[in-house]
C-alpha positions, 0 to 999 in steps of 0.5 A: 590525540584521537586514535582511529580503530580499524576492524579486523575483517576476519573477526570484526574486532577493533584494533587501535583502541575503542570498544570491540565491534561484535562479530557478525552473527547469522541471526538476521539471515535466520529471521529473513528466511523464517519471515513467512512464519510471522506472516502466517501467524498474523493471517491466522490471528486475524482470521480467527479474530484473536485480537478482538477476543482479547479486547473483549476480555477473553485473556487466557488460551482456554477463553480465547480458544472457546471464543474463536472455536479453535484448539487450546493448544493452537491458540496458546502456541499462536498467542505465545508467538505473537507475544514474542513478536510484541503484538500481544503481552502476557502476564501470569497466563493472561494475554493483553494487547500491545498498543498497535494491536489495540489501535489497528487489529481489534475489529470494532476499532475505526482504524481496523486494518485486518481486512488487509490480510486478504490482499497482502497475505492472500494467495495471489500476491504471496504466490508471486513470491513463494517458490517462483521468485528466483525465476522472476529475478532471472527473467526480470518480471513476474511468473504469474500467468497472463499479465500478472497482477494487471490481468484484466479484472483480476480478483486480487483487486477486489480484495484490495478494494475491500481491505485497503481503504483505511490505509489510504484515507490519511493520504486522501485527506492530505491530497484534498488539503494540498490541492485546496479542493474545499474552496475550488469553484469548479471541481470535476475530478477523475479518479483513475484506478479508483478501487475503494473510491477513497480518493475521489470521495474525499473530494466530493465530501470536501466540496459540494460542487465536486463531481467525481468520475471513477475509472476502474475494472467492472468487478471493482467499481461496485466497492467504490459505488457502495462507499460513495452511497454510504458517504452520502455523495452517491449522486455526484459519483459517476463510473467509467468501467474498463481499462484506463488505457482504453476508455474515453475519460471525457474532458475538462477535468480540474483534477485527475487523481492517479493513486498507486497506478504508475508503478505497475508499468514501464516508462513508455506505457506510463508516458502514454497514459500521462499524455491521455491524462494531459488531454483530459485536463482543462487548462491549468488543471493538475494531475495528482499522483500518489506513489512509492518514490525512492530517492536517487540512490533507490535504497531510501526511504526503506519502505518506498525503495523496497516496493520495487520488489513487489513489482518485480514479483507481480508485474511484467515491467513495473517499478518504483520510480524516482522523482526525477523519472516521474518529472521526465515522464510528465514533461514528455507528456506535456506537463509544465512542471511537477512538485513532490510532497512527502506523506508518512508512507508515500509521496504526492506528486502534483503536475501542472498542465 
């Protein structure tokens, strides 16, 4: 016979057998209300190059302080905090690197992601939340001036182009593999909101016949242009400066890439762009979208579901859309069908003309 225990709503303790349930504590609430301190500590550590200093063998507060030209007291408190947060280790007064820090926060690492700090923890994005977010909830959109993060040639997208490329590389490689780009006879690719250029350039590197057309604001395209030059595909890299809603894309594209763009806008605006993309594709062409796609409950997977909050704080009407919503939008724009594929962080949607 099994005894079913029920918790007392006042105490949280079980009645009727089984182990007692611990009562709730305010610990997670405290952590949430002080989370900005971790952001500030990580930003300072990256800007001072703390992790690189430790990797070089500067393993005490005094040595790190000398290497980073910071106060010993400040370095000691910061490094102890980062040890508590498990980004550093500490033994007998000497600091070491946790595996994540070793892999991603040492400047010499090929997987270095410290450049993300200027975008993710920079004044433009942080300013959309600190002190003003309650009003964003009240009015249902950002309190940032003009069009928020979608203001034409906003400098925050220069920070994005500088710092976010390494995070996008695995997704770009997954899209290349998924589309079979390496074996395509013709490969004319339009990369919308090209930013750092990683997605279109991945096609150019995989297929020597690929011609890539990158669309973005004038202040952002130089980052993609320079990356294409470094990767040896500059002659097959073409620029379309301006807003994706206003410029002439041209026609007869085999692939249109739309990485992390639709979430900035409402559904009618997205459908308008999707119709324009449909017209730019050749018969049988494909639109490939990389997005944060929560399930129908909108609370899972956690990272993708939580992304809608970023849009509430930084855009007028953006959102994290479900796959059923994307499928409806693409169908309304004339696409015959769409399928979804998971990646470790986001989802890829392939839509067919």
